MIVO-235539 format. One record per residue (C-alpha): residue in one letter; x, y, z; residue number from 1. Coordinates in Angstrom, 3 decimals, decimal comma, always signed. Example, Ala and Ser with C-alpha at 12.3 -4.5 7.8 and 13.67 -1.06 7.14 Angstrom:
2
+--------+----------+----------+----------+-----+
! residu !     east !    north !       up ! num !
+--------+----------+----------+----------+-----+
!      A !  +12,300 !   -4,500 !   +7,800 !   1 !
!      S !  +13,670 !   -1,060 !   +7,140 !   2 !
+--------+----------+----------+----------+-----+
***
This chain:
294
+--------+----------+----------+----------+-----+
! residu !     east !    north !       up ! num !
+--------+----------+----------+----------+-----+
!      M !  -97,282 ! +121,813 ! -130,052 !   1 !
!      Q !  -97,762 ! +124,094 ! -127,047 !   2 !
!      Y !  -99,499 ! +123,769 ! -123,677 !   3 !
!      W ! -101,923 ! +126,312 ! -122,199 !   4 !
!      K ! -104,175 ! +126,923 ! -119,230 !   5 !
!      V ! -107,454 ! +128,807 ! -119,611 !   6 !
!      Y ! -109,307 ! +130,106 ! -116,560 !   7 !
!      C ! -112,990 ! +129,148 ! -116,277 !   8 !
!      M ! -114,982 ! +131,852 ! -114,460 !   9 !
!      E ! -117,279 ! +129,341 ! -112,756 !  10 !
!      D ! -117,481 ! +131,604 ! -109,698 !  11 !
!      S ! -118,890 ! +134,481 ! -111,804 !  12 !
!      Y ! -120,942 ! +132,358 ! -114,221 !  13 !
!      P ! -122,220 ! +129,238 ! -112,396 !  14 !
!      G ! -122,470 ! +126,273 ! -114,734 !  15 !
!      L ! -119,876 ! +127,657 ! -117,150 !  16 !
!      W ! -117,624 ! +124,623 ! -116,813 !  17 !
!      Q ! -120,504 ! +122,293 ! -117,753 !  18 !
!      R ! -121,204 ! +124,497 ! -120,803 !  19 !
!      W ! -117,586 ! +124,234 ! -121,852 !  20 !
!      F ! -117,686 ! +120,472 ! -121,424 !  21 !
!      T ! -120,944 ! +120,042 ! -123,379 !  22 !
!      N ! -119,925 ! +122,401 ! -126,196 !  23 !
!      Q ! -116,398 ! +120,940 ! -126,350 !  24 !
!      C ! -114,700 ! +124,284 ! -126,070 !  25 !
!      V ! -113,018 ! +126,780 ! -123,785 !  26 !
!      A ! -113,853 ! +130,447 ! -124,158 !  27 !
!      V ! -112,908 ! +133,982 ! -123,160 !  28 !
!      G ! -114,740 ! +137,280 ! -123,195 !  29 !
!      W ! -113,766 ! +140,763 ! -124,421 !  30 !
!      C ! -116,300 ! +141,326 ! -127,167 !  31 !
!      A ! -115,170 ! +143,441 ! -130,126 !  32 !
!      K ! -118,290 ! +145,637 ! -129,675 !  33 !
!      W ! -116,819 ! +146,768 ! -126,379 !  34 !
!      G ! -113,676 ! +147,978 ! -128,109 !  35 !
!      Y ! -111,561 ! +144,858 ! -127,651 !  36 !
!      H ! -110,090 ! +143,941 ! -131,045 !  37 !
!      L ! -107,645 ! +141,208 ! -131,963 !  38 !
!      D ! -105,548 ! +143,687 ! -133,929 !  39 !
!      G ! -104,497 ! +147,223 ! -133,157 !  40 !
!      S ! -103,430 ! +148,904 ! -129,945 !  41 !
!      S ! -105,086 ! +148,371 ! -126,583 !  42 !
!      E ! -104,731 ! +150,141 ! -123,264 !  43 !
!      C ! -106,196 ! +147,169 ! -121,363 !  44 !
!      R ! -103,292 ! +145,127 ! -120,034 !  45 !
!      S ! -105,455 ! +142,080 ! -119,251 !  46 !
!      W ! -106,905 ! +142,028 ! -122,759 !  47 !
!      S ! -103,455 ! +142,423 ! -124,291 !  48 !
!      G ! -102,258 ! +139,314 ! -122,455 !  49 !
!      A ! -105,358 ! +137,313 ! -123,381 !  50 !
!      R ! -105,192 ! +138,515 ! -126,995 !  51 !
!      N ! -101,595 ! +137,355 ! -127,363 !  52 !
!      G ! -102,569 ! +133,904 ! -126,116 !  53 !
!      L ! -105,581 ! +133,691 ! -128,456 !  54 !
!      K ! -103,367 ! +134,517 ! -131,417 !  55 !
!      L ! -100,717 ! +131,948 ! -130,532 !  56 !
!      V ! -102,850 ! +128,956 ! -129,567 !  57 !
!      A ! -103,199 ! +126,566 ! -132,514 !  58 !
!      P ! -104,752 ! +123,220 ! -133,479 !  59 !
!      G ! -102,776 ! +120,386 ! -131,936 !  60 !
!      D ! -102,017 ! +122,348 ! -128,770 !  61 !
!      F ! -103,313 ! +121,152 ! -125,401 !  62 !
!      V ! -105,382 ! +123,234 ! -122,981 !  63 !
!      V ! -105,924 ! +122,714 ! -119,231 !  64 !
!      V ! -109,159 ! +124,104 ! -117,784 !  65 !
!      Q ! -108,266 ! +126,043 ! -114,628 !  66 !
!      L ! -110,919 ! +126,523 ! -111,912 !  67 !
!      A ! -110,811 ! +128,449 ! -108,648 !  68 !
!      D ! -109,350 ! +126,953 ! -105,456 !  69 !
!      S ! -106,462 ! +125,147 ! -107,176 !  70 !
!      R ! -108,789 ! +122,862 ! -109,148 !  71 !
!      V ! -108,746 ! +121,862 ! -112,800 !  72 !
!      G ! -111,465 ! +120,453 ! -115,038 !  73 !
!      R ! -110,112 ! +118,569 ! -118,042 !  74 !
!      I ! -107,437 ! +118,605 ! -120,707 !  75 !
!      G ! -108,533 ! +119,346 ! -124,254 !  76 !
!      E ! -106,722 ! +119,112 ! -127,573 !  77 !
!      V ! -107,335 ! +122,192 ! -129,709 !  78 !
!      V ! -109,071 ! +121,341 ! -132,991 !  79 !
!      H ! -110,203 ! +124,774 ! -134,207 !  80 !
!      K ! -110,307 ! +128,459 ! -133,224 !  81 !
!      R ! -113,314 ! +130,758 ! -133,456 !  82 !
!      V ! -111,905 ! +133,768 ! -131,677 !  83 !
!      G ! -112,186 ! +136,425 ! -134,406 !  84 !
!      D ! -113,932 ! +139,739 ! -133,813 !  85 !
!      D ! -116,726 ! +138,602 ! -136,174 !  86 !
!      E ! -117,032 ! +135,102 ! -134,635 !  87 !
!      W ! -118,495 ! +136,111 ! -131,270 !  88 !
!      N ! -120,746 ! +133,265 ! -130,054 !  89 !
!      P ! -121,524 ! +133,731 ! -126,337 !  90 !
!      L ! -121,798 ! +130,762 ! -123,995 !  91 !
!      V ! -123,382 ! +133,076 ! -121,411 !  92 !
!      P ! -126,620 ! +134,268 ! -123,075 !  93 !
!      P ! -127,426 ! +137,976 ! -123,520 !  94 !
!      S ! -129,261 ! +139,813 ! -120,738 !  95 !
!      L ! -130,183 ! +143,377 ! -119,822 !  96 !
!      Q ! -126,893 ! +143,708 ! -117,946 !  97 !
!      E ! -124,875 ! +141,985 ! -120,705 !  98 !
!      P ! -126,752 ! +142,563 ! -123,982 !  99 !
!      D ! -124,024 ! +140,838 ! -126,027 ! 100 !
!      G ! -123,652 ! +137,886 ! -123,669 ! 101 !
!      E ! -120,273 ! +136,717 ! -122,383 ! 102 !
!      M ! -117,542 ! +134,176 ! -123,100 ! 103 !
!      G ! -117,971 ! +134,386 ! -126,865 ! 104 !
!      R ! -114,467 ! +133,826 ! -128,238 ! 105 !
!      R ! -114,333 ! +130,023 ! -128,473 ! 106 !
!      I ! -111,458 ! +127,587 ! -128,812 ! 107 !
!      L ! -112,891 ! +124,236 ! -129,887 ! 108 !
!      V ! -111,314 ! +121,203 ! -128,226 ! 109 !
!      R ! -111,513 ! +117,427 ! -128,033 ! 110 !
!      W ! -111,578 ! +116,411 ! -124,370 ! 111 !
!      D ! -109,112 ! +113,818 ! -123,106 ! 112 !
!      L ! -111,431 ! +111,560 ! -121,097 ! 113 !
!      T ! -108,584 ! +109,345 ! -119,892 ! 114 !
!      A ! -107,195 ! +112,024 ! -117,554 ! 115 !
!      G ! -109,563 ! +113,049 ! -114,788 ! 116 !
!      P ! -113,015 ! +111,887 ! -113,633 ! 117 !
!      P ! -115,485 ! +110,663 ! -116,278 ! 118 !
!      S ! -118,224 ! +113,102 ! -115,216 ! 119 !
!      P ! -117,991 ! +116,915 ! -115,499 ! 120 !
!      D ! -119,602 ! +117,060 ! -112,033 ! 121 !
!      M ! -116,251 ! +115,867 ! -110,681 ! 122 !
!      V ! -113,061 ! +117,905 ! -110,978 ! 123 !
!      V ! -109,459 ! +117,585 ! -109,791 ! 124 !
!      E ! -108,023 ! +119,355 ! -106,765 ! 125 !
!      L ! -104,301 ! +119,778 ! -107,390 ! 126 !
!      P ! -102,020 ! +118,832 ! -104,489 ! 127 !
!      A !  -99,815 ! +121,668 ! -103,259 ! 128 !
!      P !  -96,617 ! +120,662 ! -105,140 ! 129 !
!      K !  -98,454 ! +120,650 ! -108,475 ! 130 !
!      R ! -100,353 ! +123,928 ! -108,195 ! 131 !
!      L !  -99,676 ! +126,919 ! -110,407 ! 132 !
!      P !  -98,208 ! +130,104 ! -108,908 ! 133 !
!      T ! -100,914 ! +132,428 ! -107,527 ! 134 !
!      K ! -100,171 ! +135,078 ! -110,149 ! 135 !
!      D ! -100,925 ! +132,583 ! -112,938 ! 136 !
!      V ! -104,100 ! +130,969 ! -111,583 ! 137 !
!      R ! -106,628 ! +133,642 ! -112,538 ! 138 !
!      A ! -104,887 ! +134,824 ! -115,689 ! 139 !
!      T ! -107,276 ! +134,255 ! -118,603 ! 140 !
!      I ! -104,889 ! +132,283 ! -120,776 ! 141 !
!      R ! -101,248 ! +131,453 ! -120,121 ! 142 !
!      P !  -98,692 ! +129,114 ! -121,710 ! 143 !
!      L !  -97,416 ! +126,174 ! -119,666 ! 144 !
!      D !  -94,078 ! +124,473 ! -120,044 ! 145 !
!      A !  -94,069 ! +120,756 ! -120,813 ! 146 !
!      A !  -92,949 ! +119,757 ! -117,298 ! 147 !
!      T !  -95,772 ! +121,730 ! -115,625 ! 148 !
!      F !  -98,345 ! +120,302 ! -118,014 ! 149 !
!      Q !  -97,141 ! +116,749 ! -117,371 ! 150 !
!      S !  -97,214 ! +117,334 ! -113,614 ! 151 !
!      I ! -100,838 ! +118,522 ! -113,791 ! 152 !
!      K ! -101,797 ! +115,580 ! -115,982 ! 153 !
!      E ! -100,276 ! +113,127 ! -113,491 ! 154 !
!      A ! -102,315 ! +114,741 ! -110,702 ! 155 !
!      M ! -105,463 ! +114,414 ! -112,819 ! 156 !
!      E ! -104,852 ! +110,689 ! -113,325 ! 157 !
!      D ! -104,616 ! +110,137 ! -109,547 ! 158 !
!      E ! -108,114 ! +109,319 ! -108,259 ! 159 !
!      T ! -107,242 ! +110,557 ! -104,756 ! 160 !
!      N ! -107,361 ! +114,098 ! -106,178 ! 161 !
!      W ! -110,879 ! +113,785 ! -107,633 ! 162 !
!      V ! -113,489 ! +115,921 ! -105,855 ! 163 !
!      S ! -117,056 ! +117,004 ! -106,458 ! 164 !
!      L ! -117,537 ! +120,363 ! -108,141 ! 165 !
!      L ! -120,120 ! +121,043 ! -105,407 ! 166 !
!      A ! -117,711 ! +120,260 ! -102,591 ! 167 !
!      H ! -116,631 ! +123,883 ! -102,429 ! 168 !
!      F ! -120,057 ! +125,324 ! -101,706 ! 169 !
!      E ! -120,427 ! +126,551 !  -98,133 ! 170 !
!      Y ! -122,692 ! +123,905 !  -96,613 ! 171 !
!      E ! -120,338 ! +122,287 !  -94,089 ! 172 !
!      R ! -122,440 ! +123,719 !  -91,244 ! 173 !
!      S ! -125,626 ! +122,418 !  -92,851 ! 174 !
!      L ! -124,115 ! +118,935 !  -93,104 ! 175 !
!      S ! -123,261 ! +118,985 !  -89,392 ! 176 !
!      D ! -126,797 ! +120,095 !  -88,541 ! 177 !
!      Y ! -128,250 ! +117,334 !  -90,713 ! 178 !
!      I ! -126,157 ! +114,630 !  -89,006 ! 179 !
!      A ! -127,046 ! +115,973 !  -85,559 ! 180 !
!      T ! -130,747 ! +115,814 !  -86,469 ! 181 !
!      F ! -130,710 ! +112,473 !  -88,326 ! 182 !
!      P ! -127,703 ! +110,541 !  -86,909 ! 183 !
!      H ! -129,262 ! +107,168 !  -87,790 ! 184 !
!      R ! -128,786 ! +108,060 !  -91,475 ! 185 !
!      L ! -125,047 ! +107,929 !  -90,838 ! 186 !
!      E ! -125,110 ! +104,664 !  -88,898 ! 187 !
!      D ! -127,967 ! +102,592 !  -87,562 ! 188 !
!      G ! -128,377 ! +103,088 !  -83,822 ! 189 !
!      L ! -126,564 ! +106,421 !  -83,548 ! 190 !
!      Q ! -128,235 ! +109,072 !  -81,381 ! 191 !
!      P ! -127,329 ! +112,577 !  -80,182 ! 192 !
!      Y ! -125,186 ! +112,409 !  -77,042 ! 193 !
!      P ! -127,706 ! +112,536 !  -74,194 ! 194 !
!      S ! -125,981 ! +115,181 !  -72,063 ! 195 !
!      A ! -126,143 ! +118,665 !  -73,535 ! 196 !
!      K ! -123,392 ! +119,787 !  -71,125 ! 197 !
!      V ! -121,024 ! +117,325 !  -72,789 ! 198 !
!      R ! -122,439 ! +117,567 !  -76,328 ! 199 !
!      E ! -122,158 ! +121,343 !  -76,483 ! 200 !
!      K ! -119,004 ! +121,698 !  -74,417 ! 201 !
!      V ! -116,178 ! +123,919 !  -75,631 ! 202 !
!      F ! -112,910 ! +122,139 !  -74,915 ! 203 !
!      P ! -110,152 ! +123,759 !  -72,788 ! 204 !
!      D ! -108,210 ! +124,768 !  -75,913 ! 205 !
!      R ! -111,363 ! +126,621 !  -77,158 ! 206 !
!      T ! -112,028 ! +124,072 !  -79,901 ! 207 !
!      R ! -115,279 ! +122,204 !  -80,321 ! 208 !
!      S ! -116,245 ! +119,156 !  -82,391 ! 209 !
!      D ! -118,888 ! +119,404 !  -85,106 ! 210 !
!      V ! -121,211 ! +116,669 !  -83,787 ! 211 !
!      L ! -121,083 ! +114,405 !  -80,731 ! 212 !
!      L ! -123,188 ! +111,225 !  -80,869 ! 213 !
!      I ! -123,485 ! +107,965 !  -78,962 ! 214 !
!      D ! -123,795 ! +104,515 !  -80,529 ! 215 !
!      R ! -125,871 ! +101,499 !  -79,449 ! 216 !
!      K ! -122,982 ! +100,299 !  -77,238 ! 217 !
!      S ! -122,997 ! +103,666 !  -75,391 ! 218 !
!      T ! -119,680 ! +104,624 !  -76,977 ! 219 !
!      P ! -119,239 ! +108,360 !  -77,682 ! 220 !
!      V ! -118,816 ! +109,072 !  -81,388 ! 221 !
!      V ! -117,124 ! +112,293 !  -82,489 ! 222 !
!      V ! -118,093 ! +113,369 !  -86,019 ! 223 !
!      E ! -116,056 ! +115,945 !  -87,946 ! 224 !
!      C ! -117,164 ! +117,297 !  -91,341 ! 225 !
!      K ! -114,802 ! +118,545 !  -94,051 ! 226 !
!      Q ! -115,566 ! +119,826 !  -97,533 ! 227 !
!      G ! -112,437 ! +118,585 !  -99,268 ! 228 !
!      A ! -110,347 ! +115,422 !  -99,243 ! 229 !
!      P ! -109,244 ! +114,288 !  -95,757 ! 230 !
!      T ! -105,708 ! +115,112 !  -94,667 ! 231 !
!      L ! -103,421 ! +114,006 !  -91,845 ! 232 !
!      E ! -104,117 ! +117,339 !  -90,181 ! 233 !
!      N ! -107,848 ! +116,527 !  -90,199 ! 234 !
!      I ! -107,117 ! +113,140 !  -88,590 ! 235 !
!      R ! -104,981 ! +114,783 !  -85,886 ! 236 !
!      Q ! -107,759 ! +117,293 !  -85,223 ! 237 !
!      L ! -110,319 ! +114,503 !  -84,815 ! 238 !
!      Q ! -107,965 ! +112,535 !  -82,554 ! 239 !
!      G ! -107,614 ! +115,628 !  -80,381 ! 240 !
!      Y ! -111,400 ! +115,911 !  -80,034 ! 241 !
!      M ! -111,608 ! +112,222 !  -79,157 ! 242 !
!      K ! -109,067 ! +112,713 !  -76,345 ! 243 !
!      H ! -111,103 ! +115,623 !  -74,973 ! 244 !
!      V ! -114,271 ! +113,516 !  -75,003 ! 245 !
!      H ! -112,426 ! +110,638 !  -73,324 ! 246 !
!      R ! -111,356 ! +112,937 !  -70,484 ! 247 !
!      E ! -114,881 ! +114,331 !  -70,186 ! 248 !
!      T ! -116,755 ! +111,000 !  -70,253 ! 249 !
!      E ! -114,060 ! +108,520 !  -69,129 ! 250 !
!      K ! -114,991 ! +106,427 !  -72,156 ! 251 !
!      Q ! -112,855 ! +105,689 !  -75,204 ! 252 !
!      A ! -114,438 ! +107,552 !  -78,118 ! 253 !
!      R ! -114,783 ! +106,571 !  -81,763 ! 254 !
!      G ! -114,280 ! +109,049 !  -84,571 ! 255 !
!      I ! -115,976 ! +109,506 !  -87,934 ! 256 !
!      L ! -114,521 ! +111,914 !  -90,476 ! 257 !
!      I ! -117,018 ! +112,855 !  -93,192 ! 258 !
!      H ! -115,670 ! +114,537 !  -96,302 ! 259 !
!      G ! -116,578 ! +115,625 !  -99,817 ! 260 !
!      G ! -113,304 ! +114,640 ! -101,454 ! 261 !
!      A ! -112,305 ! +111,588 ! -103,460 ! 262 !
!      Q ! -113,545 ! +108,173 ! -102,367 ! 263 !
!      K ! -110,032 ! +106,780 ! -102,712 ! 264 !
!      L ! -107,938 ! +107,914 !  -99,744 ! 265 !
!      R ! -104,396 ! +109,189 !  -99,833 ! 266 !
!      E ! -101,924 ! +106,575 !  -98,625 ! 267 !
!      D ! -100,769 ! +108,514 !  -95,525 ! 268 !
!      V ! -104,373 ! +109,076 !  -94,404 ! 269 !
!      R ! -105,305 ! +105,423 !  -94,952 ! 270 !
!      R ! -102,258 ! +104,203 !  -92,992 ! 271 !
!      E ! -102,997 ! +106,487 !  -90,036 ! 272 !
!      C ! -106,611 ! +105,286 !  -89,827 ! 273 !
!      E ! -105,440 ! +101,663 !  -89,875 ! 274 !
!      R ! -102,864 ! +102,416 !  -87,173 ! 275 !
!      D ! -105,366 ! +104,182 !  -84,917 ! 276 !
!      G ! -108,196 ! +101,690 !  -85,445 ! 277 !
!      R ! -110,876 ! +103,974 !  -83,954 ! 278 !
!      I ! -111,469 ! +106,292 !  -86,902 ! 279 !
!      E ! -113,743 ! +105,682 !  -89,868 ! 280 !
!      I ! -113,711 ! +107,879 !  -92,947 ! 281 !
!      I ! -116,913 ! +108,330 !  -94,937 ! 282 !
!      Q ! -117,482 ! +110,237 !  -98,155 ! 283 !
!      Y ! -120,711 ! +112,186 !  -98,557 ! 284 !
!      S ! -122,413 ! +113,325 ! -101,732 ! 285 !
!      L ! -125,092 ! +115,967 ! -102,122 ! 286 !
!      G ! -128,378 ! +114,960 ! -103,706 ! 287 !
!      V ! -131,453 ! +117,101 ! -104,296 ! 288 !
!      E ! -134,800 ! +115,889 ! -105,580 ! 289 !
!      F ! -137,615 ! +117,963 ! -107,071 ! 290 !
!      A ! -141,312 ! +117,145 ! -107,480 ! 291 !
!      R ! -144,144 ! +119,187 ! -108,958 ! 292 !
!      C ! -146,916 ! +120,128 ! -106,555 ! 293 !
!      K ! -150,422 ! +118,841 ! -107,228 ! 294 !
+--------+----------+----------+----------+-----+
***
């Protein structure tokens, strides 16, 4: 039994991870029609490395799905290989630009649904000590030693590492704009801070909070938006903004940290919020609805 990681090119082929999950497989490219053959010589170094992995992986092995930004999808047990030159079955359909499709060499797997979130819309962001070396992250397929595999699996079982697959899209600014426009959706009674000179002020250290509101008790509320799971550094940043607002308004400010990470907080973050007593942490999720026009 061996352990492997396979890189999912979700950034190049949006939705690829969901296709892998639904089809119970991982897959790589390099179609034989393009000159990439499992046997014989090859001048392509990347294909040579991927080819060696495809030959060695076997039923009973375990595969970790690697995503960009130090994230992983699921662990799968290999049940069958369909990686031969004559077994090309693309998960990315053919197009004018790619007439043979892409990602057609499939390794069929059985997903381990006990490690990681239950939905493929959620993935796992590996904490720094458990991340793979940079040189290994984007490699198509690489072996893992047992200790590394176990370390990744432990991180996947920790709910504080679970994040939305969408959390890494660039809409942090849009979220801030939404809260500034509809603050009552965040908390009943919240309104934009009434003085634009204070609300839009750049602090002496050249920083500036995302959103400044005021609650029904006339208490300033500093809102900071983050895409990923909250960290102690994020808390310190928010506390710094709250001090600036206190100096500016002579009122003790509250803080709200909104994030797209796991709903379960890391222990150090939770303890610091309890110690401070003025900071609330709220998870957001993105929802879009569609309706046909009449």
